[in-house]
C-alpha positions, 0 to 999 in steps of 0.5 A: 553440907556444913561448911564448918565440917569441910574446914574441920576435914581440911584441917585434919588432913593438914595436921596428919600430913604435918605429922607424917613429914615430922616422922620422916624427918626424924627417921632421916635424922636417925640415919645420920650422914655418911662419914666414910671415904668417898669411892674413886670414880670408875676408870671407863675407857671412852667409846668412839665410833670406829671403822673396820673395813667398810663398816662403821660401828655405831649406836642405834637410835630408834623410836616409833612412828605415829603410823607404822606396821602396828595392828591399828593399821590392819585393814586400813590401807589408805591410812597406812598409805599416809605413813612416812617413808622408811629411812635410816637417818645419820649426821653428815659426819657419820655419813662421811665416815661411813662413805655413804651419802644422802639418798644411798641405800644402806644396810644397818646390821647386827649379828642377828640380821640386817635392814636395808633402807634409803639414807637421809642425812640430817642434823643429829648426834654423830656416831648414831643411826636412827631407824623407825622401830616397827615400819614396813620392811624395818622391824628393829627388834625382830630383824636386828634383835636390837634396841635403842643404844645397841651397837650396829654396823652401817654400810652402803647396801650391796 
């Protein structure tokens, strides 16, 4: 291959890119800058975790485990057997506010359903409970009809 042709091609690409960037700059300049009044920030009441009776109303955090109840473990009981235990995780402050302790069985619920699993107290954000998305005995979307950020209640299992 002729080295001069490679250099010519590269120069052509650079010129075309420079032309596109100039054209974009011209289009942005034609728009001008905003000269109107700035909108006031919306007034939104803060949302904090609250307790009603013995239920703590908190936010759900959820994520997939590497090994869960997914299709890749079908027919692989030895692989599935290496999956992490299913637990709910909360901060120490959230556990105290809900009247629960590390190792307790807890129920995480929504209006659509509930999941009961052991509790693990870990360093994490207050007012949040973490559950695995799709593990044996805990399918957040199917069982709770919930997703990351949904409001749930947390209480000691009956």
